[in-house]
N, C-alpha and C positions, 0 to 999 in steps of 0.2 A: 975690274969693274970700271966702266967709263963714267965720265962726269955727266953724261946724258942720263944715267940712271943713278943718282946719288944714293949710296947705301951706307948706313951707319950701323953700329952694334950697341944697342942699349944694355944688353945683358951678355956676360961671358961666364962660362963655366969656371968654378973655383975662384970666385971673387965675392967681395962684400960678406964673407963669412958663410957663403952657401956653396954646396957641392955642385948643384945644377939648377938651371932655370928652365922651366917648361910652361906650357899651356898659355900662349900669348892671347891677349885681348886688347883692342885699341879703339879709342874714340878721339874725336876732335871737338873741343869745346866751342862755345859761341865766341869766345875771345881768341880762338885760333890755336890754343894750346893743344898739343898732342899728348895724350895720356896712354902710356904703354904699361899694361898690367901683366903680371906673370905669377906663377908659383915659384917661390924661392925654397928649394928643397935642401934642408940642412945636412942630413947625414949621408944621403945617397941620391941617385937619380930615380929611385923607386917612387911609386905612386902613393905610398902611405908613410906614416911616421911624422916627424917634425917638419911641417911645411907651412910657410907663411905666405900670405897674399901680399905681393909687393908692387910698387909703382915707381916709374921714372917719368919725368916730364920734359917736353921739348917746346921751346918758345919759337923755334925757327923751322917749323914744318917737318921735324924729324931728321934734321941734319946733325944736330948735336943734342945731348941729353944731360939732365941734371943728376943730382945724387939720388941713390936708391932710397925709397921710403917704405916702411912697413905699414900697410893699410889695415890688415886684419890678421888676427892670430887665433889659434885654439888655445885657451888658457892653460891646458895641461900639456902643452907642447905636442899636441896632435896636429891634424891637418886642417888648414883653411885654404880653399882653392876653388877651381872652376869659376873664375871671374866672369860675370855677365854684366858689363857696364852699359849704360845708355845715357845720352845727353838729351834732356827734355827741351821742349820748345821755350820754356821760361829760363833756360840756362842751368837749371839744377841737374846734378849728375846723380843717378841712382845706380847702385852696385848691388847685385844679387850674387850670392856665393854659398858654398856649402862648407860644413865642418864635420869632422869625425874624430873620435878619440884616438889616443896615441897607440893603443894596442890593436886597433881594428885594421883590417885589410879588405880589399874588394872581395876576395874569396871568402873570408869569414862572414862578411855581411851578406853576401849572396847565399851562403849556406845557412843563414839564420842563426849564427853562433854568437852574436853579440847582443847586449842589452840596448834598448832604444837610445840611452844617453851616450853610448859609444858609437852608434851607427850614424848614418848620414842625416844631418839636420841642416835646415835652410835658413839663411839670414839675409837681411837687407840693411844697407846704410847709405847715406847720401852726403853730398857736398854742395854747399851754396856759394863757395868761393873759388870756383874754377879748379877744384880738386886739391887745393892746398890743405884743407882740414876736412875731417869726416866725422859724421855723427857716430854715436855708439851703436854697435850692431844690435839689431832687433830681430828676434827669432820669429819666423812665419811658418815653421814646419807644419803645424796643425792645419793650416789653411791650404797648403799646396802639396801635401804628401799623403796619399791614400795609406791607411794603416796597414794594408796588406802588402805594400811595396817594400822591397828590401834595399837593393842598391838604388842610388839616386844621384843625379848629376845635372847641373845647369849647363847649358850650351855645350862646350865652352866657346868664347868669342863674344862679340858685342850683341846686345839685345836691341830691340826696336821699339820706338814710340811711333804709332801710326799718325800720319799727318793728313790723310785724306779720307773722305767717305763718312759714313754715319758713326764709325767707331774712332774717329780722330781723337787723339789724346790717350788712347789705350796703350799701355806698355805690354809687349809680348816678349816673353822669355822662353825660348824652346828648352826642353829638358828631356831626360830619359830616366828610366827606372827598370827594375827587374821584378819578375813575378815569383811567387813561391813555386817550387818544382812539383812535378807529377811523377808518380811511380817510383822507379829506382833512381831518378835523376837527383842531383844534389843542389841544383839551382845555379851552378856556375855555367851551364850550357847557354850558348848564344841565343837559342830559341826562346829563352825567357826574357830577353830584352824587349822593352817597349818604350814608346815615346809619348810625350804630353807637352803642354806648355803652361806657364804661369801667366795670369792676366791681372792687370790692375787698371781700374778706370778712374783712380783718384790720385795719380801722381806717385804711386808706390806706398800709400798709407795702408790700404787693404788689398788682399790678394785672394785669388781663387784658382782652381784648376780649369783650364780650357779643354781643348780636344784631348782625347786619349786614343792611342793606336797601339794596342798590344794583342797579340794572338800567337800563342806558342806553336805555330804550325811549321816553323823552320824555313818559311819561304822568304818573306821580308820581315826582319825584326829590327826595329828602329833603335839606333844608338845615338851617338853625338849628333846634334841637329843645330843648324843655324837658319835664320830667316831674313827675308827682305820684303819690303812693302812695294808692290807693283802699282802702276797707275790705277786710280780709282779706289785704292784701299785694299785690293786683294793681297793676301799674304802668301808668298812663295816659301816653301820649306824644303831644305835639302839635308839628307841624313847619311851617315855612315851605316852600312849594314854588312855583316859577314855571314849571312844566311845562304841558302842554296839558290836564291834568285840570281839571274844573270848579272854580273858585275858586282861592284862594291858600293854603289851609290843608289839611293832611291829619293824620290821627291813627291810632294803633295802640295795642294793649294787649299786655302781657306777663304771663303768669300764673306765670312761673318766675323772677321777680326780675330781669328784664332780660336773661336768657341767650338767650332766643329770643322772637320775636313770635308771637302767636296767628295773625295774618294779616299780610301786608305792609301798609304804610301805605296808607290809602284816603282819597279826598277828603272834606273836611268843609266842604261849601259853606254851612252855616249860619253860619259865622264869616266874615262879609263884611269885607273890608279890603284894603289894598294888600299888595304883597309886602314883608314886613317881619318881624322877630323878634317873638315874643309870649311871654307867660309863663303858666304854669298853677300853681294852688295848691289843694290839697284842704283844706277847713275842716271838720273834724269838730265836732259840737255847736255849731252846726247842721251837718247834712250837706249841703254844697254844694261843687261844683267850680267854680273861678273861672278866667277867662281874661282877660288884659289885652292890649290892642293898639289901634292906630288903627282906627276904624270907617268912615272915609271910603272909598268903594269904589276910588278911583283916585288917592289922595294920602295922604301920611303926615300925617294930621291927625285930630282928634277922638278923643283918647285915651279909651277906654271899657273898663269892666270888665263882662264878660258872665258869666253864671252858668248852670250846668247842674244840674238836679235828678235826672238819670238817668245820672250817671257819664260824661258827655260825648257822649251820643247826640243830645240836642237842647240848644239854647242860647237864652238871652234876655238882653236888655240889663238890667243891674242898676245901673250908675252911670256917667254920662258926666262926665268931668272938665271938658272945655271943647271948643269947636270949633277951637281953635288948632292950629297945626302941632305934630306929635308923632310919635315914632318908636319906639325900643326901650324896653322896660320890664321890671320885675321885681316880683313880689308877695311879701309876707311877712306871716305872722300875728304881730301884735304882742302881743296878749293876748286874753282871752276876749271882749272887746267890739270889737276893732279890727283891721282889716287895713291894711297899709301898701303904698303903690304908689310905686316909684322909677322915674321916666320922663323921657325926653328931650323937651324942648319949648321953645317960644319964641314971640315975637310975630310975627316975619316969616319964621322958619325953624325947623325942628325941633331944631337942634343948638346953640341959643343957651345952653341951661342943662340941668342935670339937677335936676328937682324931686322933692319927696317929699310925698305926700298921705296923711293919716290918714282912713280911711273906716270909719264905724260898720258893723259886720258885720250888724246888724239890717236895714240898708238893702239888703243883698245877698241876703237870704233872701226867697223867695216868700211873700207874705202869704196865709194861708188863710182 
């Protein structure tokens, strides 16, 4: 790794009392501090069990990192995860995440085998001191989860506060859920996946459900979703899908701040890659929309940043990190010259570490 692309490692497997770190999310505060969130998985690399939501801070743009901190836990040693942080215009940091009980798994939740208290519940907390301390978690499940939904997950990755248009100030948190099954299905089938978003117009004090896109037709079934605000306040949404539509990505637009979609999610076959989470980020001045995710067509490998010069209609390769195993990622604008990429990667598998790369934004812009 050359000095041209400074790359650090805020999280390493088998450290700080954790088996594995997964599910990265990153924001830069108004003071310039970079906050790298992750799930700290205690007993294994698995998606359930004792998982804490952890944080490490960087005061030098992601070159070095401070000590690990635990931001949120599930009191019974269950799961706290799927971090969706956002830095508001007033400097406050809002963090939305989910919890589930220690005995619950995604399969048991999707099959309807767990009580509500053990299933997926949604919480919010905030920080007014640059992420040093955090408020007590406050549950918002009743406001943002339809009683008929089973599985539930926020993003993962950073959320968005809209800065332009008539909905400026609104927080948009993409999310996904699963529907109860039909016929002989048990609810674990991908066609029961659906997408929605959480909306707040008062800085995270109250919340409601925005758009909902779910249809168990098996064509495009929305899963992990991230969002970016385009010029004028339009919201661009990009999602993982493993249904029978072409490719593994789909996208949609909202012209009313996430309340509704202009059209349901449609396949985006130009973003070739495996079934995996991806991140999107709008970079004004220069005007370019970025997407990060593995680019190998059938494996979680070759982390790549792709760019769109037409608001997500077409895409081109802008920066390839390496050909190594890689999986989830999140993008952040660090300053006028630099974008940061927080991503899962390793030498022999994608979950050995979570690394952070600084990328000159000039390299992501199409040269004319």
